[in-house]
matplotlib code that plots the C-alpha trace (Angstrom):
import matplotlib.pyplot as plt

x = [-99.9, -103.1, -102.9, -105.7, -104.8, -106.3, -107.1, -104.6, -101.8, -101.8, -101.2, -102.3, -100.9, -102.8, -100.7, -97.6, -94.5, -92.4, -88.9, -86.6, -83.3, -80.4, -76.7, -73.8, -70.4, -67.4, -66.3, -69.5, -71.2, -74.9, -74.5, -71.5, -72.6, -72.4, -74.8, -77.1, -79.4, -82.7, -85.6, -88.6, -90.9, -93.2, -93.6, -93.5, -90.8, -88.3, -86.3, -84.9, -82.6, -80.8, -77.6, -76.1, -72.6, -71.9, -68.7, -67.3, -64.4, -60.9, -59.6, -56.0, -53.4, -51.9, -48.4, -46.6, -43.0, -41.8, -38.1, -36.3, -34.9, -32.5, -32.7, -30.8, -31.0, -33.6, -32.7, -33.7, -30.9, -32.8, -35.5, -38.7, -37.5, -40.6, -44.5, -47.4, -50.6, -50.0, -51.6, -48.8, -51.3, -54.3, -56.8, -58.0, -61.3, -60.9, -63.4, -64.5, -62.1, -59.4, -60.3, -58.5, -58.9, -60.1, -63.5, -64.5, -62.8, -65.2, -68.2, -67.3, -70.7, -72.5, -70.9, -73.1, -71.2, -68.0, -67.4, -64.1, -61.0, -60.3, -57.3, -54.9, -54.9, -51.3, -48.2, -44.7, -41.8, -38.1, -35.4, -34.2, -37.0, -40.3, -42.6, -43.9, -46.5, -46.8, -46.1, -46.5, -42.6, -39.7, -38.3, -41.2, -44.6, -48.1, -49.2, -51.7, -51.4, -50.7, -48.6, -51.2, -52.2, -55.4, -55.8, -55.8, -58.5, -59.2, -62.3, -63.5, -63.2, -62.2, -59.9, -56.2, -54.6, -54.2, -56.9, -55.8, -56.1, -52.7, -50.2, -46.9, -46.7, -43.6, -42.8, -41.1, -39.2, -37.9, -34.9, -35.2, -33.1, -31.0, -29.2, -25.7, -25.2, -21.4, -20.5, -17.2, -17.2, -16.4, -13.6, -11.4, -11.2, -8.3, -7.9, -6.7, -7.4, -11.0, -13.2, -13.2, -13.8, -14.4, -17.1, -17.8, -18.6, -22.2, -25.1, -25.5, -29.3, -30.9, -28.4, -30.0, -30.2, -27.5, -25.9, -22.2, -21.0, -17.5, -17.2, -15.4, -11.6, -11.4, -13.5, -14.3, -13.0, -9.5, -8.9, -12.6, -12.4, -13.1, -10.0, -8.6, -5.2, -3.0, -4.8, -5.2, -8.4, -8.3, -12.1, -15.5, -17.5, -21.1, -24.4, -25.3, -23.4, -23.4, -22.3, -22.9, -26.4, -27.6, -27.9, -27.4, -24.3, -25.0, -23.5, -21.1, -19.9, -16.4, -17.6, -20.1, -19.6, -18.6, -14.9, -13.9, -10.8, -12.3, -11.8, -9.1, -10.5, -12.8, -13.1, -14.4, -11.0, -10.6, -8.3, -10.2, -13.6, -14.6, -16.4, -19.0, -22.7, -25.3, -27.1, -29.1, -32.6, -32.0, -30.4, -26.8, -24.9, -21.2, -18.8, -15.1, -12.8, -9.6, -5.9, -3.2, -0.6, 3.0, 6.1, 9.2, 11.9, 15.6, 17.7, 20.5, 23.0, 25.4, 28.2, 26.5, 26.0, 22.8, 22.7, 19.3, 18.1, 14.5, 11.7, 12.3, 8.4, 5.4, 1.5, 0.0, -1.8, 0.5, 2.8, 6.6, 9.4, 12.8, 16.1, 17.4, 18.9, 22.2, 25.3, 28.1, 31.3, 31.6, 27.7, 24.6, 21.3, 18.4, 16.1, 15.3, 14.6, 11.9, 12.4, 10.9, 13.5, 15.1]
y = [-165.6, -165.1, -163.4, -162.6, -159.7, -160.0, -157.2, -158.5, -158.2, -162.0, -163.0, -166.2, -167.6, -169.8, -172.0, -170.5, -172.4, -173.9, -172.3, -174.3, -174.5, -172.8, -174.1, -171.7, -173.0, -172.5, -169.7, -168.0, -169.0, -170.2, -172.1, -170.5, -167.0, -164.7, -165.5, -162.5, -161.4, -162.2, -164.1, -163.6, -166.7, -164.3, -161.2, -159.7, -161.9, -160.2, -162.6, -164.2, -166.3, -169.4, -170.5, -173.9, -175.4, -178.1, -180.1, -183.2, -185.2, -184.4, -187.0, -187.9, -190.2, -192.8, -193.9, -197.0, -196.9, -200.5, -199.7, -201.1, -198.5, -198.6, -196.3, -193.3, -193.4, -191.7, -193.3, -196.7, -199.1, -201.6, -201.6, -204.0, -206.4, -207.8, -206.9, -208.8, -207.5, -203.8, -200.9, -198.1, -195.9, -196.1, -193.3, -192.1, -190.4, -188.6, -190.2, -193.2, -195.2, -196.3, -197.3, -198.7, -196.1, -192.6, -193.6, -195.6, -192.5, -190.0, -192.2, -193.6, -192.3, -195.7, -197.8, -200.7, -199.9, -198.6, -200.3, -199.2, -201.6, -204.0, -205.3, -204.4, -207.6, -208.8, -208.0, -206.9, -209.5, -208.7, -211.5, -212.5, -210.5, -211.0, -208.2, -207.1, -204.4, -200.9, -198.1, -194.3, -194.2, -195.7, -197.4, -196.5, -195.3, -197.0, -200.1, -199.0, -202.2, -205.7, -208.4, -210.0, -206.8, -206.1, -202.5, -201.3, -198.7, -197.0, -198.4, -194.7, -193.0, -195.4, -193.3, -194.2, -191.0, -187.2, -184.6, -183.9, -187.5, -187.8, -189.9, -192.1, -195.2, -197.5, -200.9, -202.7, -206.0, -208.4, -210.5, -214.1, -216.4, -219.8, -222.3, -223.4, -226.9, -228.3, -232.0, -233.7, -234.4, -237.4, -239.5, -237.8, -239.9, -242.6, -242.2, -245.2, -244.4, -243.7, -242.8, -239.4, -239.2, -236.5, -234.1, -230.7, -227.4, -226.9, -225.9, -222.3, -220.7, -217.7, -216.5, -213.2, -212.7, -210.4, -210.2, -210.7, -214.1, -216.1, -219.7, -221.8, -221.4, -225.2, -228.8, -228.7, -228.1, -229.5, -233.2, -233.7, -232.3, -233.7, -235.6, -237.6, -239.6, -238.6, -235.5, -231.9, -230.1, -227.4, -225.8, -226.1, -227.0, -225.7, -227.2, -223.7, -220.6, -218.4, -215.2, -214.3, -215.6, -218.4, -220.7, -224.7, -226.0, -227.7, -231.1, -230.0, -227.1, -227.8, -226.2, -229.2, -231.2, -234.5, -235.1, -236.5, -234.9, -231.5, -231.6, -229.0, -226.8, -224.0, -225.2, -222.4, -222.0, -220.9, -218.1, -216.6, -216.3, -217.2, -214.0, -212.3, -211.3, -214.2, -214.3, -217.8, -217.9, -222.1, -223.9, -224.4, -227.3, -227.0, -230.2, -230.2, -231.0, -233.0, -232.4, -235.2, -233.9, -233.2, -235.8, -234.9, -237.3, -237.7, -240.8, -242.3, -244.1, -245.6, -244.8, -245.2, -243.1, -242.3, -240.8, -239.2, -238.3, -239.4, -237.0, -234.5, -235.0, -236.9, -236.7, -238.9, -241.7, -240.3, -241.9, -241.8, -240.8, -243.4, -242.4, -244.5, -247.5, -246.8, -248.6, -249.4, -250.9, -254.2, -254.4, -254.9, -252.9, -255.0, -251.9, -249.5, -249.7, -247.1, -245.1, -242.7, -239.8, -237.2]
z = [-34.0, -31.8, -28.5, -25.6, -23.4, -19.7, -17.6, -15.1, -18.0, -18.3, -21.7, -22.8, -25.8, -28.3, -31.0, -29.5, -30.5, -27.2, -26.7, -28.2, -26.7, -28.2, -28.5, -28.2, -28.8, -26.9, -29.2, -29.1, -31.9, -32.8, -36.1, -37.8, -36.5, -33.3, -30.5, -29.8, -27.3, -29.8, -29.2, -31.0, -29.5, -27.6, -28.9, -25.9, -24.3, -22.1, -20.3, -17.9, -20.0, -18.5, -19.5, -18.7, -19.5, -21.4, -21.1, -22.6, -21.3, -22.3, -24.9, -25.5, -26.8, -24.6, -25.9, -24.6, -24.7, -24.4, -23.9, -20.9, -18.7, -15.7, -13.0, -13.3, -16.9, -19.0, -22.3, -23.1, -22.7, -25.0, -27.2, -27.3, -29.5, -30.8, -29.5, -30.0, -30.6, -28.8, -30.1, -31.4, -29.4, -27.1, -26.6, -23.6, -22.4, -19.3, -16.2, -18.9, -20.2, -22.7, -26.6, -29.4, -32.0, -32.5, -33.9, -30.7, -28.9, -30.3, -29.8, -26.0, -25.2, -26.7, -24.6, -26.5, -29.8, -28.3, -24.8, -23.3, -23.3, -20.4, -22.0, -24.7, -26.2, -26.1, -24.3, -25.7, -26.0, -25.0, -25.3, -21.9, -19.9, -19.2, -19.4, -15.7, -16.8, -18.1, -15.5, -14.7, -14.5, -16.6, -13.4, -10.8, -10.8, -10.7, -12.8, -14.9, -17.3, -15.8, -17.0, -18.8, -20.6, -18.6, -17.7, -13.9, -13.9, -10.7, -9.0, -8.0, -11.0, -13.8, -15.0, -15.6, -17.3, -16.1, -16.7, -20.0, -21.0, -22.6, -21.0, -21.8, -20.1, -19.6, -20.0, -17.0, -17.3, -15.2, -16.0, -16.8, -14.6, -15.6, -13.5, -14.3, -13.7, -13.8, -14.7, -14.2, -18.1, -19.8, -20.8, -23.7, -27.1, -26.6, -22.8, -21.1, -17.7, -15.9, -14.6, -13.9, -10.2, -7.7, -7.3, -9.5, -8.1, -6.7, -9.3, -9.2, -9.5, -10.2, -12.8, -14.3, -17.9, -19.1, -15.4, -15.4, -14.8, -14.3, -14.4, -12.3, -12.1, -10.9, -11.3, -7.9, -4.2, -3.3, -3.0, -4.0, -7.0, -10.5, -11.2, -14.2, -13.8, -16.3, -17.1, -16.2, -15.9, -19.3, -19.1, -19.5, -22.6, -22.3, -24.0, -24.7, -25.3, -22.1, -23.1, -27.1, -28.3, -25.9, -28.8, -28.4, -30.1, -33.1, -33.8, -36.6, -34.2, -32.6, -29.7, -29.3, -26.0, -27.8, -26.2, -29.4, -31.7, -31.3, -27.8, -28.0, -30.2, -28.9, -25.2, -22.9, -20.8, -17.5, -18.6, -21.9, -22.5, -18.8, -17.8, -19.9, -19.8, -19.7, -23.0, -22.6, -21.8, -21.4, -18.2, -18.8, -18.1, -18.2, -18.8, -17.8, -20.6, -20.2, -21.3, -21.1, -19.2, -21.1, -19.9, -20.1, -21.8, -21.4, -23.1, -21.0, -23.5, -21.2, -23.3, -26.6, -29.4, -31.4, -35.0, -34.3, -30.8, -28.9, -28.7, -25.7, -24.4, -25.0, -23.6, -21.4, -23.8, -26.7, -28.6, -28.2, -30.6, -30.0, -30.9, -33.9, -32.3, -30.6, -31.1, -28.4, -29.3, -28.1, -27.3, -29.5, -28.5, -26.7, -25.7, -22.9, -19.3, -18.4, -14.9, -13.1, -12.5, -14.3]

ax = plt.figure().add_subplot(projection="3d")
ax.plot(x, y, z, "-o")
ax.set_aspect("equal")
plt.show()
């Protein structure tokens, strides 16, 4: 190195290298060795030296919790049954944005190659519920990802996590609602009377999935209710299963609303299976089912005798079991006179 000394004491350098900046890491290391106060760029260099702090934003993992929580319960009462295109984890860079992978996270400074995410690309699904977004709290908090999967960045700071970049966001859910419509039903197979008259109970709307519901106990109100001469209301048969899985009944199912010979089998009764938690996502129509009245029978032999008695009852529109033809001294039997009485 060449040096030229002036009488004023000023040193002029010729072909002197520039002072290269040196990085000291957070552990006080320079290239793996402890930093020392040695700088030999100029033989007579004495300082001063300026130190400027270096900062990288915190990076952290964002966990998406898809469970369904209810107020006052820290444990999810129901896990998401399925998810669609939702990453298991997201990765946050404090003050910058959210990324889908650690590779993108590490390269956050290159916004062209690694643009921050604006949407998570899909939303979770849960039977009976609509996804309402991810929030900072299980049942409350701030919305950070909306129901369409768009990330709700703070317009001022472009960050949605805390200073450490790590957070858990909780899915919020809204129960789907259905309507339940009542119908007077159809004539049972073999019915000789009709049509069914009257007005069924009013339609019920806004019935939330998983909420408790009780079927109407009667086919209407007072004298205006559905009625069928000779028959009494037995219960409701609905076109979807209300309380189990919401599935539509198949044609072969005895629960199907076909009003044929299976009418008395597995009917939604008004004393059994009439209350439960709604498990249908489809609107439901419930049809009244009808059972023939039971009629008591008595036989007045008018002094005659019979070896085999007749039946003690019959059902409306059903057959009658007659006694064996009775006998009476001095008379021959010509038939029966039917009266309404005891």
